[in-house]
C-alpha positions, 0 to 999 in steps of 0.5 A, a space after each residue: 369589809 363595811 367600807 368596801 360594801 359602802 363603796 360598792 353601793 356607791 359605784 352601783 349607783 353611779 353605774 345605774 345613773 349612767 345607764 338610766 339617765 340618757 345612756 351617756 357615752 363618749 359620743 356626747 362627751 357623757 353630757 348630762 343635765 345638771 339637775 339629774 347629776 345632782 340627783 345622783 350626788 344626793 343619792 351617793 352622799 345621802 343628802 338633800 339638795 335644794 334648788 329653790 331658785 331654779 339655778 340648775 335648770 337648763 344647764 348641762 355639763 360634759 363628763 358630768 358623772 365622771 366629775 363626781 368624787 364619791 369620797 369627797 362631797 366638797 370636791 364634787 360640788 366644786 367640779 360640777 358647779 364651778 363651771 356655772 359660777 354656782 355653789 352649794 351652801 350647807 344648811 345643816 349636816 344633810 341639806 345643801 342649797 344651790 346659790 350663786 358662787 360666793 367668792 367670799 365664803 369657804 366652808 369652815 373646814 376649808 377655812 381651817 385648812 387654808 389657815 394651816 396652809 398660810 401658817 406653813 409659809 413662815 415660822 419666824 419673824 423674818 419670813 413673816 415680815 417678808 410676807 407682811 410687806 408683800 401683802 401690804 404692797 399688794 393691798 395698797 395696789 388693789 385699793 388703788 390708794 396711790 392712784 387717788 387724787 390728792 385731798 382738796 385743800 377745802 376746809 371741812 364743813 363742821 356743824 354747830 357743836 353740842 355740849 353734853 356731860 363730859 363730851 361734845 358732838 359736831 358733825 363733819 363733811 370732809 372732801 376726801 376727793 374732788 367733789 367726794 365728801 365723807 360725812 361723820 360725827 366728831 366726839 370730843 372730851 369736854 372740857 377739852 384740855 391738852 393732848 388727847 388720844 384719837 379713835 376712828 370708828 368706821 361704820 358697819 352694815 347695821 341699821 341706821 349706821 352712825 345715827 343708831 343708839 349703840 353707835 352714839 353710846 360707843 363714841 360718847 363713852 370713848 370721848 368721856 374717857 378722853 379720846 377724840 372720836 371720829 365716826 363716819 358713814 360707809 360709802 353710799 350709806 347715810 348722808 353719802 347717799 345724797 351723792 351716790 345711791 344705795 345701789 352703788 354701795 356694792 360697787 368695788 370702788 366703795 371699798 377704796 373710798 371707805 379705806 381712803 376716808 379713814 386715812 384722810 379723816 386721820 389726816 384732818 384730825 392730825 392738824 388739830 392741836 389737841 390730837 395726840 397722833 402717837 395714840 390712835 385707835 380704830 374699832 368697828 363691827 361687821 363691815 366696820 370690823 373689816 375696815 378696822 383690820 384694813 386700816 390697822 394693816 395699812 396705816 402705820 399711825 394706828 397704834 391699837 385696833 379692836 375688830 369686832 365680829 368680823 375676823 374669820 378664816 372662812 368668811 372675808 366679807 360678803 359686801 363688795 365694799 369689803 372684798 370687792 377689790 380682790 385684796 384677799 387674792 394678794 399673796 396668792 391668797 390670804 384671809 382676814 385672819 392674816 390681814 388682822 395679824 398684820 397689826 402685830 405687834 401693836 395691841 389688838 383685841 379681837 371680839 367674836 361670838 358664837 352666832 356668826 362666822 367668828 364662832 371658831 375664833 378661840 380654837 382656830 383663828 386666835 391661835 394663828 394671830 397669837 403665833 404671829 405676835 409671838 414672833 415679836 415676843 409680844 403675845 401678851 398684846 393680843 387678846 380675844 373676847 369671845 361671846 359664845 351665846 351672842 350673835 352678830 352685833 356690837 352690843 353692850 357686852 362687846 363694848 364693855 370688853 372694848 373700853 378697858 382695852 382701849 383705856 389700857 393701851 391708849 392711856 384713857 381714863 376708864 374711871 370716867 365711865 365707872 359707877 359706884 359699884 365698879 361697873 361700866 355705866 353707859 347710861 350717862 350719854 345723850 342719844 341725839 335724834 337722827 336730824 341732829 347728826 346730819 351735816 347737809 340738812 334734813 333735805 340735803 339742802 347744804 350739799 356743796 355745789 361741786 358734789 360729785 354724783 356720777 359713779 362713772 366719774 368717781 371711777 375715772 378719778 382713779 383712772 378706772 372704768 365702772 365695769 359692774 354689771 350685776 349684784 353679788 348676792 
């Protein structure tokens, strides 16, 4: 009875809304202003809808009241806001904020439902391998990897090597495309002997990129353990801004250049006599976590992966440098959980926390990935380290979860970073000043003369046209 009474009240509100707000009729296709329609929605669901930016103003919708589903708020928002490329973002249980449509985000509930739907597509190894092949082919096409011009034969630009206790650092600029240079730093064990594992560490969107203290610590310790470590800038980030301004980081081609940079840096590292290309790891946090998953899914040389604070069923990367090429539309819709699963059956450590979109990993996302590994009989090769009281970072605790995993699966020497109490000690590395890590000089004076600086010309290298007209918030 209570349920019926509740719905009776809902229908009364709908009736009053239709009667009082401009007396809608079929003569006008029941047209109504969107702000007024949202007032009805707020009343029905007993919520507050904030439109601080005035995104609803002067917008009208035909059949507006008819598009309200009093049993489902999410469907209602989709019906009313999708025609205007708007969405309602949940602030808490009773408050929603109107924002531009965020193609990279779902609600947590929808993310879990999408994951369950994906799981229903395959229940054995053969079916999964077919799905994986389809996704991989589509992602390669979406990134336009095969359209990329060949890497020039120019020698990499390398700075003077700095020697520290147990490792060295030198900076590199590699011409990954004609006139396009990827900049980074290479950390090597010291003294350098025999064959060494390789670890690529793509940057995330953390302040100061590869120049930041925590990034240097991660690379130095991996090098001390016996790995050749390649840390590189995002596109239009760090020294890359000498070629392309920061604003172009949100062009979709940034995603292509970042994936291609990781692959072509591996091409270069493979020519070094001390590099063991049978032991190749990749790890990065946030946007670097996205790149970690992409490289592990697409480059067969990767043997171990550690994506940090990025694998989520309801968030696929808010920057176009992660999601701008539409790879998550592959296979009629995928997400970062399925993409991370493409690394199976190779060892993978998924690091998550309670303060961002990886908050549900232990209960929702990790079981999905482990099921894929189980198809291969290799479920013991995938792990999850979850930090429920931490936020979005690649901090010390997360790094200390990564080191032993890399050591185990890349045959690194963990004892090199263990103190007398048996704890991982990150204090024994030198934090270099910003200018030490530059390839092209303090003022970019050493940037090669052929360096490309036109984003439109960069698109043309792939046979594409720059169609970006606005930013994605």
